[in-house]
C-alpha positions, 0 to 999 in steps of 0.5 A: 828255963834248965833243959835236962838231958833225959836218959834214953832206954833201949829194949834189945833183941839179940841173935845167937851167931853160934847157936841159930835160933837162940834169942834174947830180949833185954833192955839197958842205957847203953845199947853197945856196952851191953853187947859187948858184956853179952859177948864177953861172958859177963851175962851168966844168962847169955855166956853159953851162946855167944857171940850175939848180933843184935836183930832189934834196938828200939829208943824209948825217951820214956822209961815206964814205956820201954820197960813196958815193952821190954816184958810184952815182948818177953811174955804171952801174945807179944813173946808170940810176936816178937818170935813171928814177926821180929827178925 
């Protein structure tokens, strides 16, 4: 039997250091690389509020669950939950 290394996905929440109160939620396979991209203006959406710091990073082994959790945090009741209860 061969074991296949399963890729992990990370759902993360960033907070702007220069613009307190500005937050960003995303998903990635490499959380460190993605933070560097946000802080080096490689991400058009977050460039104006850099630098960013991570306030929450959750690792998922299941891509579907990671995608669903990111969507939950970005929209509707999940957005409200994240705004009030996550760092």
